[in-house]
N, C-alpha and C positions, 0 to 999 in steps of 0.2 A: 441499440439497445444490445447491452451484454446479457450473458445468461445468468449471472449475478443479479443485476437489475432485474431483468424480468422476473426472477424469482422472488426478490422483494415487492415487487408491485402486486405478485399472486398473492404472497403472504398478506401484504396490506389491505388487497380488495379481495379477502377469501369469501366472503358472501357472495359474489359474483360468481366465483368459481362452483361454489356449493350449487346454487340456482341452476346452471349452466348444466351440471351433472345429474342434477335431479331431474331435469326435463329429459335428458338424453335414457335416463333411467327408464323412467315411465316410457318411453319411446319403445325401447328395445324390449319391454316386457310386452307391450301392445303388441309389437310386430311378432314376438316370438310364440305367444298364444294363436296370432292369426297365421302362422306359418305352417300349420301342419291341422290334421283332421282324422278322424277315425272313421271308417267307411267299411258297408257291407253291402255286398250285391248277391241276388239269386235270381234264377229264370222261374217262371210258372208256365209249364206246357199245358196245352189243352189238347185232351184227346177224347176220340169218340169210344164208345163202348167197344170192348175187347180188343181193346188197344194199347201199346204202351208210349210211354215218353222218348224211351230209346229209338223207337222203331222209325220206319220210313213213312211218311205222312202218306196216306191215301190221296191223289189228286182228285177223285171224285168228292171227296171230304173237305178239301183244302179251302174252298172259297167259303163254305159255310161255317167252320171254323173261323176263319179269318174276319168275315162278318160279325160272329159273335164275340171273338175277342176284341175287336175294333168296339163294339158297344159298352166290353168293361172297361176299356181303356179310357172311354169318353166320361163315363160315368164316374169313375175312381177320381179323374182329373177336374171333376164338375164341370164337364163341358167345356173345358179350356183346351186349347192344342197345345199340347208339350212340345218341349223344344226336342229335336231328332237329331242326337249325339250320335256319332258312330258307336256301335256295339262295342268296341275295343277302346272307345274314349272313356277315362274314368270321370265320375262325377266331381270330385275334388280337383281334376286336371283343368276343366271346364268353368273352374271359378265359383263352383258352390261348395262352401265349408261348412254348410248349416241348411239341411233339407233333404228332398227326395226327389226320384223321379220314376215314373211309372210310365212303360211304353212298348209299344210292338218295335222289335230292334229293326233298325233301318240299313239293310245291305246293299243301299244303291249309293248313290252321289247327293251331291248337294242341291242339283236342282233336279234330280230325278230318282223320287223314293222308291225303295220294293221291299215288299214286307212276304217273304216266300213262305214263312213259317208260322204258326198260331201260338206264339210265345208272348208272353209279357216278360220285360226286364225290369226288376226291382232293384231299385240303388239307392243308399241312404248314406247321408254324409253328416257328420254333426262333431262336437267337442267334447262329447261325453260317451264312452262306450255302451254304457248302460242304455242310456237314451237313445243310441243307434240301434241296439238290438230289440228294444220296445217297439222303436218306431217300424221297424223292420217287421216283427211278428203283426204289429196293428195292421200293416197294409197287406201280408199274405192274408189275415183271417178276414178281412174285407172282401178281398178279391174271390175267397171261397165263399163268401154269404151273398155276394152278388152274383155268383155262378149259380148257386142254389135257388134264388129267388127267382132268375129268369127261365127256371126250369121246372118252377113248382108243380105246375099242372101236368108235366110229361111223363110217360111211362119211364120207372127207373131204367128199363132195359135201353131205353134212347138217350139217355142222359149224359151230357158232356161233362168229364171229369178233370180235374187239375194234379199235376205232379210239380214237385218241387225238384229243381236240379241246381245245385246238390240239395239233398235232403235237408241238413242242417248248415245254416251260413255262418260264416266265421266272422270276426269284428277284426279289423286290422288298422293301424295307424300309417299315414302317408305324410311325409312332410321334410323337414330339414332334419340332417344328422348333428349327432354332438359335434362333429368336427366344423360343419358349416356354422352351427351356432357360435362356436368358438371364434370362428374367423371373423364373423359378422359383429361380434362384441369388439374384438381388438379394432377392427376398423371405425366401430361408433366412439371405441375410447379415444384413438388418436383424433379424429374428427372433434371431438368433445373437448379434448385438448387446445387444440387450435383455438376454436371459439371461444374458450374460458380465456386464454391468453390475450386475444383480440379485445375481447369484452372488457376485461380486467385493466389493460391500457389505455382503453376509451375513456373508462370511469375515471381513472385516476388524473387523466390529461385533465376532462371537463372539471373535477375537482379541486385541479391547481390553478386554473384560471378563473375559479368564483371569487367575488370580490371580498376582501377581509375588511374586518372594521377598523375604522381609523384610531388611532391611539392618541389621545389629547396629552398637551405638555404639561408639565408641572406634576408634581407628587400630591396625592389627595392630602388635605390639611395642611399644606404650606403657603404663607401668604406672601405675594410678590412685592416689593416696596413700589412705593407710587412713581409713576412718571414724571418727570420735571423737565421743563425745557432749560436753556443755559441762561435766558435772561431773568428767569425766577430765581436761581441760583446764585446769580450776582446782586439782585435786590436783598436780599436775603444776608448777605455777606455784609452789605452796607451798614444795614440796620444793626446788626450785632458789633460792628467797630462804634 
């Protein structure tokens, strides 16, 4: 088929072209919305009295702190075992575009965990930056409440406190760039053009093979002369003579 013939088919079956590109448009918008996310993360460091989060942890207090932090982690996750991602692995990179994670950072490998520091890593991902910030603040507030509730009967001089590092977490966007989106749109457009051409050609061929109504002989209102045999005509001639 020539280019001119294909163009005529596309114009004749324009509704097929519109339907194909409508589906591809919805697909692009859906993929574009799912192609990025807003993320925020911070660390909650648990420290003993007269200590600082930036200081070196006292090995004599480390086990006690880790046990305490483990209890907070379990409670904030409703008793469920959280996924142990690498401390450097972003939450969005792990396939989570909407959700949060509160865990003790694992510095070990996949088969052998290692939790050297009494720290909770708090990471949030979502499609709305304000919602991400609200979720992060709610998680941090809950950690503080759980920490205070577990020590409500202790002397204030023996209470474990928490510090946030950094003190103010930022919300950033991760995902595809404008150039990546433009390239994806171009590829999707070329694919859509090919699909539309194939579909329109197929519909046009099927429409050409459809049975057409049969035309009747004669014109409406016209009376055809009666059919006579040769013998009858001869008899009529003899009577006249």
